[in-house]
C-alpha positions as CSV (number, residue, x, y, z in Angstrom):
1,M,231.8,161.7,101.5
2,E,231.9,163.3,97.9
3,N,228.4,164.1,98.2
4,R,228.9,166.2,101.9
5,A,231.5,167.9,100.7
6,G,229.4,169.4,97.8
7,I,226.9,170.4,100.2
8,E,229.4,172.3,102.3
9,Y,230.5,174.0,99.1
10,F,227.2,174.8,98.1
11,K,226.2,176.4,101.5
12,D,229.6,178.4,101.2
13,A,228.6,179.8,97.7
14,H,224.7,180.2,99.4
15,K,226.5,182.6,102.0
16,L,228.5,184.7,99.3
17,A,225.2,184.9,97.7
18,L,223.2,186.3,100.4
19,K,225.9,188.5,101.2
20,E,226.2,189.8,97.5
21,Y,222.3,190.3,97.4
22,N,222.3,192.4,100.7
23,K,225.1,194.4,99.8
24,C,223.5,195.4,96.3
25,V,219.9,196.1,98.1
26,S,221.7,198.2,100.7
27,K,223.1,200.8,98.0
28,G,219.2,200.7,96.3
29,E,220.2,198.3,93.6
30,I,218.8,195.2,92.4
31,G,220.5,192.1,93.8
32,Y,219.5,189.5,91.2
33,L,221.4,188.7,88.0
34,P,220.5,190.8,85.0
35,S,218.5,189.4,82.5
36,L,219.0,190.4,78.8
37,E,214.9,190.0,78.4
38,G,214.8,193.1,80.2
39,I,217.7,195.1,78.4
40,L,216.6,194.4,75.1
41,K,213.1,195.4,75.8
42,D,213.4,198.6,74.0
43,T,216.4,197.8,71.7
44,E,216.1,197.1,67.8
45,I,218.3,193.9,66.9
46,I,219.4,194.2,63.3
47,S,221.2,190.5,63.2
48,Q,221.7,187.8,65.3
49,V,225.1,185.9,64.2
50,D,225.9,182.6,65.2
51,L,229.7,182.7,66.4
52,G,230.1,178.8,67.0
53,L,232.0,177.4,69.9
54,I,234.2,179.7,71.8
55,E,236.2,179.7,74.6
56,I,235.0,182.9,76.7
57,P,236.5,184.7,79.7
58,M,234.2,183.9,83.2
59,K,234.4,187.5,83.8
60,K,232.3,188.5,80.9
61,I,229.5,186.4,81.6
62,I,227.5,188.7,83.7
63,G,223.7,187.8,83.3
64,T,221.1,185.0,82.3
65,Y,218.7,185.4,79.6
66,T,215.4,185.1,81.4
67,H,214.1,186.9,84.1
68,L,212.6,184.3,85.8
69,R,215.8,182.4,85.9
70,S,217.8,185.7,86.9
71,L,215.9,185.3,90.3
72,S,217.8,182.2,91.3
73,F,221.2,183.7,91.3
74,A,222.6,186.7,93.0
75,K,224.6,189.6,91.2
76,N,227.4,187.5,91.8
77,F,226.1,184.2,90.2
78,M,226.2,182.5,93.3
79,P,223.0,180.5,94.2
80,L,220.1,182.4,95.9
81,I,217.9,179.5,96.3
82,E,218.4,176.1,97.7
83,T,215.5,173.6,96.8
84,E,216.2,172.1,93.6
85,F,219.5,173.8,93.3
86,K,221.5,172.1,96.1
87,D,221.7,168.6,95.2
88,K,222.4,169.6,91.4
89,W,224.8,172.3,92.0
90,S,226.7,169.9,94.5
91,A,226.9,167.1,92.0
92,L,228.3,169.9,89.2
93,C,230.9,171.0,92.1
94,I,232.0,167.5,92.6
95,A,232.2,166.3,88.9
96,H,234.5,169.8,88.3
97,I,236.6,168.6,91.0
98,N,237.1,165.4,89.6
99,E,237.0,165.7,85.7
100,G,236.3,169.2,85.1
101,I,233.2,170.6,83.4
102,R,233.2,169.8,79.7
103,D,230.2,170.4,78.5
104,P,229.8,173.8,76.8
105,I,227.3,176.3,77.9
106,K,224.9,178.4,75.5
107,V,225.1,182.2,75.7
108,Y,223.9,185.3,73.6
109,E,226.7,187.9,73.3
110,Y,225.4,191.4,73.4
111,L,227.7,194.5,73.7
112,N,230.6,192.1,74.5
113,W,229.0,191.0,77.6
114,F,227.6,187.2,77.8
115,Y,224.0,186.1,79.1
116,V,223.7,182.4,79.8
117,I,220.9,180.7,77.7
118,E,221.7,177.2,79.1
119,G,224.1,176.1,81.8
120,N,223.6,178.7,84.2
121,K,224.5,176.3,87.6
122,R,227.4,175.2,85.4
123,V,228.7,179.2,85.3
124,S,227.9,179.5,88.9
125,V,230.3,176.7,90.1
126,L,232.9,177.9,88.0
127,K,232.6,181.2,89.2
128,Y,232.8,179.9,92.6
129,F,236.3,178.1,91.6
130,D,237.5,181.5,90.0
131,A,238.0,179.4,86.6
132,Y,239.2,181.8,84.0
133,S,236.9,180.6,81.0
134,I,234.4,178.2,79.5
135,S,233.7,176.4,76.5
136,A,230.3,178.5,74.9
137,K,228.2,177.9,72.0
138,V,227.8,182.2,71.1
139,I,225.1,183.7,69.5
140,R,225.9,187.4,69.1
141,L,222.9,190.0,69.2
142,I,223.7,193.2,67.5
143,P,222.0,196.3,67.7
144,K,221.1,199.0,65.5
145,M,223.6,201.5,64.9
146,D,222.9,204.5,67.3
147,E,225.1,207.8,67.0
148,N,223.6,209.0,70.1
149,N,224.4,205.9,72.2
150,K,228.2,205.9,73.0
151,D,227.9,202.3,74.3
152,I,226.9,201.2,70.7
153,K,229.2,203.3,68.8
154,I,232.3,201.6,71.0
155,Y,230.7,198.3,70.5
156,Y,231.0,198.7,66.8
157,E,234.5,199.6,67.4
158,F,234.7,196.4,68.9
159,L,233.2,194.3,66.3
160,K,236.1,195.2,64.2
161,F,238.8,194.7,66.7
162,N,237.2,191.2,67.8
163,K,237.0,189.8,63.9
164,I,241.0,190.4,63.8
165,T,242.0,189.3,67.2
166,K,239.1,187.0,68.5
167,I,239.8,189.1,72.0
168,Y,236.8,189.3,74.2
169,S,238.3,190.2,77.6
170,I,239.1,193.8,76.8
171,W,236.3,196.8,76.9
172,F,237.1,200.5,76.5
173,S,234.9,203.4,78.0
174,K,236.2,205.8,75.0
175,E,235.5,205.9,71.6
176,G,238.4,205.4,69.6
177,S,240.1,203.0,72.2
178,F,239.6,199.6,70.2
179,N,241.4,201.5,67.1
180,E,244.2,202.5,69.1
181,L,245.2,199.5,70.6
182,L,244.8,197.7,67.3
183,N,247.4,200.1,65.9
184,L,249.6,199.0,68.6
185,L,249.0,195.6,68.1
186,S,249.8,195.9,64.6
187,R,253.4,196.5,65.4
188,F,253.2,194.1,68.2
189,D,256.3,191.6,67.8
190,S,255.5,188.8,70.4
191,K,257.0,185.8,71.9
192,S,254.3,183.6,71.3
193,P,255.3,179.8,70.6
194,N,254.1,178.3,67.4
195,F,250.5,177.2,68.8
196,F,249.8,180.6,70.0
197,D,249.1,183.5,67.4
198,K,250.2,186.7,68.8
199,Y,246.9,188.4,70.0
200,K,246.1,185.1,72.0
201,Y,249.7,185.5,73.5
202,F,249.0,189.3,73.9
203,E,245.9,188.3,75.9
204,I,247.1,185.7,78.2
205,Y,250.7,186.8,78.9
206,I,250.4,190.5,78.5
207,Y,247.2,191.7,79.3
208,N,246.0,189.5,82.1
209,T,249.2,189.9,83.7
210,F,248.5,193.8,83.6
211,S,244.9,193.0,84.7
212,K,246.2,191.2,87.9
213,I,248.8,193.5,89.2
214,Y,246.7,196.9,88.4
215,K,243.5,195.2,90.2
216,K,245.8,194.7,93.3
217,F,247.2,198.2,93.4
218,E,243.7,200.2,92.1
219,N,241.3,198.3,94.3
220,N,238.3,199.9,92.1
221,K,239.0,203.3,93.0
222,L,239.1,204.6,89.4
223,P,236.0,205.4,86.8
224,L,238.3,203.4,84.3
225,T,238.1,199.9,82.7
226,T,241.1,198.0,82.9
227,G,241.1,198.4,79.2
228,D,241.4,202.0,79.4
229,A,244.3,201.9,82.1
230,F,246.1,199.2,80.0
231,L,246.0,201.7,76.9
232,E,247.4,204.4,78.9
233,Y,250.0,202.3,80.1
234,A,251.1,201.2,76.5
235,K,250.9,205.0,75.1
236,I,254.0,205.3,77.5
237,Y,255.6,202.0,77.7
238,G,254.4,200.5,74.3
239,I,253.6,196.8,74.5
240,P,256.1,194.9,75.8
241,K,257.1,191.3,74.5
242,E,257.2,189.9,77.9
243,L,255.8,191.4,81.1
244,N,257.9,191.5,84.6
245,E,255.3,191.2,87.3
246,E,258.2,192.7,89.8
247,K,258.8,195.6,87.5
248,L,255.3,196.3,86.5
249,S,254.6,196.2,90.6
250,K,257.2,198.8,90.9
251,R,255.8,201.2,88.5
252,M,252.3,200.7,89.1
253,P,252.0,203.4,92.2
254,E,253.1,206.5,90.1
255,F,251.2,205.0,87.1
256,I,247.9,205.0,88.9
257,K,248.8,208.6,89.9
258,E,248.6,209.6,86.5
259,L,245.6,207.8,86.0
260,E,243.9,209.5,88.8
261,A,244.9,212.7,87.1
262,I,243.2,212.2,83.9
263,C,240.1,211.1,85.8
264,N,240.4,214.0,88.0
265,S,241.2,216.8,85.0
266,D,239.2,219.5,86.9
267,D,241.6,219.5,89.2
268,Y,244.7,221.0,87.1
269,K,245.0,224.8,86.9
270,L,246.2,226.6,83.5
271,S,248.5,229.3,83.9
272,T,247.7,232.0,81.5
273,T,249.5,234.5,82.7
274,L,253.1,235.1,84.0
275,I,254.3,233.9,87.3
276,E,256.5,236.5,88.8
277,P,259.4,235.1,91.0
278,T,259.2,236.0,94.5
279,Q,261.9,235.2,96.8
280,N,262.0,235.1,100.6
281,K,265.0,237.5,101.3
282,M,265.8,236.2,105.3
283,I,265.6,232.5,103.9
284,S,267.9,233.5,100.7
285,T,270.4,235.5,102.7
286,L,270.6,233.1,105.6
287,T,271.0,230.2,103.0
288,S,274.1,232.1,101.3
289,L,275.8,232.3,104.4
290,V,275.8,228.8,105.9
291,I,275.8,226.7,102.4
292,P,276.8,228.4,99.0
293,R,273.8,227.5,96.6
294,K,273.7,224.6,94.6
295,K,274.0,225.9,90.7
296,L,270.9,224.7,88.9
297,K,271.5,221.8,86.1
298,V,269.4,222.3,83.2
299,A,268.8,220.4,80.1
300,F,267.0,221.0,76.7
301,A,265.9,218.0,74.4
302,Y,265.7,218.9,70.9
303,A,264.3,217.0,68.0
304,R,266.1,218.3,65.1
305,T,269.4,220.2,65.0
306,I,269.9,224.0,65.8
307,E,271.1,224.8,62.0
308,N,268.5,223.0,60.2
309,S,265.0,223.7,62.4
310,G,263.5,226.9,63.1
311,W,261.5,225.1,65.8
312,T,264.6,223.9,67.9
313,Y,266.6,227.3,67.0
314,A,263.6,229.1,68.6
315,H,264.1,226.8,71.8
316,E,267.8,227.3,71.6
317,L,267.4,231.1,71.5
318,G,265.6,230.6,75.0
319,R,268.3,228.4,76.3
320,L,270.9,231.2,75.5
321,H,268.5,233.6,76.9
322,I,268.4,232.1,80.1
323,E,272.2,231.5,80.3
324,K,272.7,235.1,79.8
325,V,270.2,236.3,82.3
326,L,270.9,233.8,85.1
327,K,274.9,233.7,84.5
328,D,276.4,231.9,87.7
329,Q,273.0,230.0,89.0
330,V,272.6,227.6,86.2
331,I,274.4,225.1,84.2
332,T,272.5,224.5,80.9
333,S,273.3,221.9,78.3
334,Y,271.4,220.6,75.2
335,V,271.1,217.1,72.8
336,E,270.0,217.4,69.4
337,N,268.4,214.8,66.9
338,V,266.6,213.0,69.9
339,P,264.5,210.0,68.3
340,E,261.1,211.1,67.7
341,N,259.5,207.6,69.4
342,L,259.6,206.0,72.5
343,E,263.5,205.5,71.9
344,A,263.8,209.3,73.3
345,Y,263.2,207.9,76.7
346,K,266.8,206.5,76.8
347,V,268.1,210.0,76.1
348,F,266.0,211.6,78.8
349,K,267.1,208.7,81.3
350,N,270.7,209.7,80.2
351,L,269.9,213.2,81.2
352,V,268.6,212.3,84.7
353,K,271.9,210.2,85.2
354,D,273.9,213.6,84.3
355,G,272.5,215.0,87.2
356,N,270.2,217.6,85.7
357,D,267.5,219.0,88.0
358,I,265.2,220.2,85.1
359,I,264.5,218.8,81.8
360,F,262.6,220.6,79.0
361,T,261.6,218.5,75.9
362,T,261.1,220.8,73.6
363,S,258.3,218.8,71.0
364,P,254.8,217.4,71.8
365,I,256.0,214.3,69.9
366,Y,258.1,213.3,73.2
367,L,255.0,213.7,75.6
368,N,254.9,209.8,76.4
369,P,258.7,208.9,76.7
370,T,258.8,211.9,78.8
371,L,256.1,210.8,81.1
372,K,257.7,207.4,81.1
373,C,260.7,208.8,82.6
374,A,259.3,211.2,84.9
375,L,257.3,208.1,86.4
376,E,260.6,206.4,87.2
377,F,262.6,209.7,88.4
378,P,260.0,211.7,90.2
379,N,262.3,214.3,91.8
380,V,263.4,215.7,88.4
381,K,261.3,218.3,87.2
382,F,260.2,217.6,83.8
383,F,258.5,219.9,81.3
384,N,257.1,219.0,78.0
385,C,256.4,221.6,75.5
386,S,252.6,220.7,74.3
387,E,249.2,221.3,74.7
388,A,247.9,221.4,77.9
389,H,247.0,218.0,79.7
390,P,246.7,217.0,83.3
391,Y,249.7,215.0,83.9
392,H,250.9,214.3,87.7
393,H,254.7,214.0,87.1
394,I,255.1,216.7,84.2
395,S,254.0,220.2,83.2
396,N,253.2,221.2,79.9
397,Y,254.1,224.7,78.2
398,Y,253.0,226.2,75.1
399,G,251.7,229.3,73.8
400,R,248.2,230.5,72.7
401,T,249.1,230.5,69.1
402,Y,245.9,231.3,68.0
403,E,246.0,235.0,69.0
404,A,249.0,235.5,66.7
405,R,247.3,233.7,64.0
406,F,244.3,235.8,64.2
407,L,246.3,238.7,63.6
408,T,247.9,237.3,60.5
409,G,244.6,236.4,59.2
410,I,243.8,240.0,59.1
411,I,246.7,240.6,57.1
412,A,245.8,237.7,54.8
413,G,242.4,238.4,54.2
414,S,243.0,242.4,53.5
415,M,245.6,241.5,51.1
416,T,244.0,238.3,49.2
417,K,243.1,239.3,45.4
418,N,241.1,236.1,44.8
419,N,239.9,235.4,48.1
420,I,241.4,232.0,48.2
421,L,243.9,231.7,51.4
422,G,246.1,228.7,52.2
423,Y,247.3,227.0,55.5
424,V,249.8,224.2,55.8
425,A,249.1,222.4,58.9
426,T,250.8,219.5,60.6
427,S,247.7,217.4,62.2
428,P,244.0,218.0,63.4
429,T,245.2,218.5,67.3
430,P,243.0,221.1,68.9
431,E,245.6,223.6,69.3
432,V,246.6,223.4,65.4
433,I,242.7,223.4,64.5
434,S,242.0,226.6,67.0
435,S,244.7,228.3,65.2
436,I,243.2,227.5,61.7
437,N,240.1,228.7,62.8
438,A,241.4,232.1,64.6
439,F,243.2,232.6,61.0
440,A,240.2,232.3,59.1
441,L,238.3,234.4,61.6
442,G,240.7,237.3,61.2
443,A,240.4,237.0,57.5
444,K,236.7,237.0,57.4
445,M,236.6,240.0,59.8
446,V,238.1,242.3,57.1
447,N,237.0,239.9,54.3
448,P,233.7,238.5,54.2
449,Y,234.8,236.3,51.1
450,A,237.7,234.8,52.3
451,L,238.1,231.1,52.3
452,V,240.9,229.2,53.7
453,K,242.0,226.0,52.3
454,V,244.1,223.7,54.7
455,A,246.7,221.2,53.4
456,W,247.8,218.5,56.2
457,T,251.5,217.2,56.2
458,N,250.9,214.7,59.5
459,E,254.4,215.5,59.9
460,W,255.6,218.4,62.5
461,N,258.6,219.6,61.4
462,S,259.3,218.6,57.6
463,R,260.4,221.4,55.4
464,M,260.1,219.0,52.4
465,K,256.4,218.2,53.3
466,F,255.5,221.9,54.3
467,T,257.1,222.7,50.6
468,D,255.0,220.1,48.8
469,A,251.8,221.0,50.9
470,G,252.6,224.9,49.7
471,N,252.8,223.8,46.3
472,Y,249.6,222.0,46.6
473,L,247.9,224.9,47.9
474,I,249.5,227.3,45.1
475,K,247.9,224.7,42.6
476,Q,244.3,225.5,44.0
477,G,244.7,229.0,43.4
478,C,245.7,230.3,46.8
479,D,247.4,233.4,46.6
480,I,248.7,234.2,49.9
481,I,249.6,231.0,52.1
482,C,250.3,230.6,55.7
483,N,253.1,228.5,56.8
484,R,254.9,228.8,53.3
485,T,258.3,227.2,53.7
486,L,260.8,229.9,53.1
487,D,262.7,229.7,49.8
488,V,265.5,232.2,50.7
489,P,267.0,233.0,54.1
490,H,265.1,235.8,56.0
491,P,266.2,238.3,59.2
492,V,263.3,237.0,61.3
493,S,265.0,233.6,60.9
494,T,268.2,234.4,62.8
495,E,266.3,236.6,65.4
496,F,263.5,234.2,66.0
497,G,264.2,230.8,64.4
498,V,261.2,231.1,61.9
499,Y,261.3,229.2,58.8
500,S,258.4,229.8,57.4
501,M,255.8,232.6,57.1
502,L,252.8,234.3,55.7
503,C,253.5,234.6,52.2
504,S,251.9,236.3,48.8
505,I,252.6,233.9,45.6
506,D,253.4,235.1,42.5
507,Q,250.9,233.1,40.5
508,N,252.9,233.0,37.2
509,K,256.0,231.4,38.9
510,G,254.4,229.5,41.6
511,I,256.5,230.6,44.4
512,P,256.5,233.2,47.3
513,D,257.1,236.8,46.2
514,K,256.7,238.4,49.0
515,Y,257.2,237.4,53.2
516,L,254.5,239.2,55.1
517,A,253.9,238.1,58.5
518,T,254.6,235.1,61.1
519,P,253.9,234.3,65.1
520,I,257.0,234.6,66.7
521,W,258.2,232.7,70.0
522,N,260.2,234.3,72.8
523,W,260.9,230.9,75.0
524,G,263.2,232.9,76.9
525,I,260.7,234.7,79.0
526,F,259.0,231.4,79.9
527,Y,262.5,229.7,80.7
528,E,263.3,232.5,82.6
529,K,260.3,233.0,84.7
530,I,260.2,229.1,85.5
531,I,263.6,228.5,86.5
532,K,264.1,231.8,88.7
533,N,260.9,230.6,90.6
534,I,262.7,227.4,91.0
535,L,266.2,229.0,91.9
536,N,264.0,231.0,94.6
537,D,262.3,228.1,96.3
538,T,259.1,229.3,95.1
539,F,258.3,227.1,92.4
540,K,257.2,224.2,94.7
541,T,254.5,226.6,96.4
542,I,253.3,228.1,93.4
543,I,252.9,225.0,91.3
544,D,254.1,221.8,93.6
545,M,253.1,219.5,90.8
546,F,254.4,216.7,92.5
547,S,252.6,217.0,95.8
548,T,249.3,214.7,95.8
549,D,247.1,217.4,97.4
550,T,247.3,220.3,95.2
551,K,246.4,221.1,91.4
552,L,248.7,220.5,88.7
553,I,249.5,223.6,86.6
554,N,249.9,223.5,82.9
555,F,251.1,227.0,81.2
556,W,249.7,228.5,78.3
557,W,250.7,232.1,77.6
558,G,249.9,234.4,75.3
559,I,250.6,237.9,73.8
560,D,250.1,239.5,76.7
561,T,253.1,237.8,78.5
562,G,255.6,238.0,75.5
563,V,256.0,234.6,75.1
564,V,253.9,234.6,71.8
565,D,254.4,237.5,69.5
566,L,253.7,238.6,65.8
567,F,256.3,240.0,63.1
568,Y,255.0,241.6,60.1
569,S,256.8,243.5,57.2
570,K,256.4,246.9,57.6
571,E,257.4,247.4,54.0
572,E,254.9,244.8,52.5
573,V,251.9,245.3,54.8
574,P,249.8,248.1,54.0
575,V,250.0,250.9,56.6
576,E,246.3,251.0,57.2
577,T,246.2,247.1,57.7
578,Q,249.4,247.8,60.2
579,K,246.9,250.2,62.1
580,L,244.3,247.7,62.4
581,V,246.7,244.7,63.2
582,N,248.0,247.2,66.2
583,L,244.7,247.7,67.8
584,M,243.4,244.0,67.5
585,K,246.8,243.3,69.1
586,K,246.3,245.8,72.1
587,M,242.7,245.0,72.7
588,I,243.8,241.2,73.0
589,I,246.5,241.9,75.3
590,N,243.8,244.0,77.4
591,N,241.4,241.2,77.2
592,A,238.8,243.9,75.4
593,Y,238.6,241.2,72.5
594,H,239.0,237.7,72.0
595,P,239.3,236.1,68.8
596,F,236.4,233.5,69.4
597,T,233.6,235.7,70.1
598,G,230.2,234.4,69.2
599,P,228.1,234.1,67.3
600,L,230.2,231.5,65.9
601,Y,229.3,228.3,63.5
602,D,231.1,225.2,62.3
603,K,231.5,224.8,58.5
604,Y,227.9,222.8,58.9
605,G,225.9,225.4,60.0
606,N,225.9,224.5,64.1
607,L,226.2,227.1,66.4
608,K,229.4,226.5,68.7
609,I,229.4,229.8,70.3
610,E,226.6,231.8,71.2
611,E,226.4,235.7,70.3
612,D,228.2,237.8,72.6
613,E,230.2,234.7,74.5
614,T,234.0,233.9,74.1
615,A,235.1,230.5,73.8
616,S,236.4,229.1,77.1
617,Y,240.0,228.0,77.4
618,E,238.9,224.6,78.0
619,Q,236.6,224.6,74.7
620,I,239.7,226.1,72.9
621,L,241.9,223.6,74.3
622,S,239.4,220.4,73.0
623,M,238.3,222.3,69.8
624,D,237.5,219.7,67.2
625,W,235.6,221.5,64.7
626,F,236.3,224.1,61.8
627,V,234.7,227.5,61.3
628,E,232.3,228.3,58.4
629,N,234.8,229.9,56.2
630,V,237.5,226.6,56.0
631,D,238.0,223.8,53.8
632,A,240.0,221.5,55.9
633,E,239.2,217.8,54.4
634,E,240.8,217.7,50.5
635,Y,244.3,217.2,50.8
636,K,247.0,214.9,53.0
637,I,250.8,214.6,52.1
């Protein structure tokens, strides 16, 4: 009876093998198992490491070692041949049902995939019964590092991750992801029982639960690994101590829309010019006759106080502007000192509960908690002040700061006495890097000997760290510094919320002696245009960021819109320099000149922008290199 049952299982497995084989062949693919012999044909293996006896995930076993053995199985590891296999496979099947397969297999591990040396039929039987893992003697094959091979580079990141966590089931398609997850796990506080370490607990109870729900909803539609999807989830929600399947199932449909937006990054539009509000007068008139228009409730989330932060104050001026311009059409509110971490989500959720229709979160640090809240409340319009990204549930807004930085670079380059300029920067994001490069190019335009030294604060809004970085640059001999914290109040602070400027330095006293120039923000212009379009019912037709069949819109407005502008001291900046700055500003506004006009070389001499070409917006928004006259690697707070 048992043998007959085993034969029936084999027949079913054989049918699955033929089905898989034929499916692969119809797609022009090979229907057999991959063989490691063939894969390693032109690969240099620099080391073999005996990892000993390890429990490995069945899903990571994808092939066999020899080509000859691979012909016995379809790609799904089900048996293709019937001769010798039938009886042995059937007997193993019954043994598994009665006692469980206990003998370990032997495998090679290569690029975090396993290839069977001994035990192919055991793997086949366990895959048929959808077993989770099997005990295996593992020999790791480590390929030579190849900077041009992304998979090998990711594998070297995996080796570090695996050494610490002993996790094999996770894989990423992007470089840096293993390090990101490792950083998140370093802060992970699990509810692990004593016999589990936190990494094993995470894999079994958190990651595997996510994987099950994700695959149920995603259905192999996206070109992402499950690891890729989980990392995006963890960035928004953090890694939970427990993962509730019911709650996760409710979140998953909206979350997958965000993953689709990431995968289809070409399907979002960058708005670089003002959107003028339009109005359907007939509809507006009829609406006002029948039902009084509801006031739009608009909330602003600030990271710091209005009194202590120039950045917050600049956005507060924008809020006051729309109150003045839109008067009875809107009700605005703000909240200060919002936590600069995922706890900000609770604040944003309360703003939703207060009935706000639009919520502006005014710092890049709020991107993930904003997205978390927007996923939960898709009918509220969320805007985050940060660089452009393709998000389904929120729009980003920022200014082309590099245009104004280019002009301040012209001032610095023309006024420096020792050709060493300083730049206090937050962290090396594309927006910051493009601003540094534009500043350096502006300085080089008028002074080919100008060098720009950068000091990183790794904090976007700390006056103390900005001051410390500025002092460091003074010691390095910089006689003009960009983003030097103001030591005494300046009229531009009251008018535009600026707390740091381009300053010349008194070398004897080591303090700023003249305040020369600074980019300024007119957020009121942006807020007015966007809210007017929403009030006039045209925002949905122009943007419709909540629709599944239209492009997402992110706003990146420049000097030509008035959102970004330049202040400079007419008393301290030489008149001839003022003329040049005004001329270049007009040329940028009229699109007659672009700060990133080639030829442009990076600091290693590589040509990045061809002669007579200009950098595209996409190139600027992904900029990760420095121009020739920037020294950006020496100092970090």
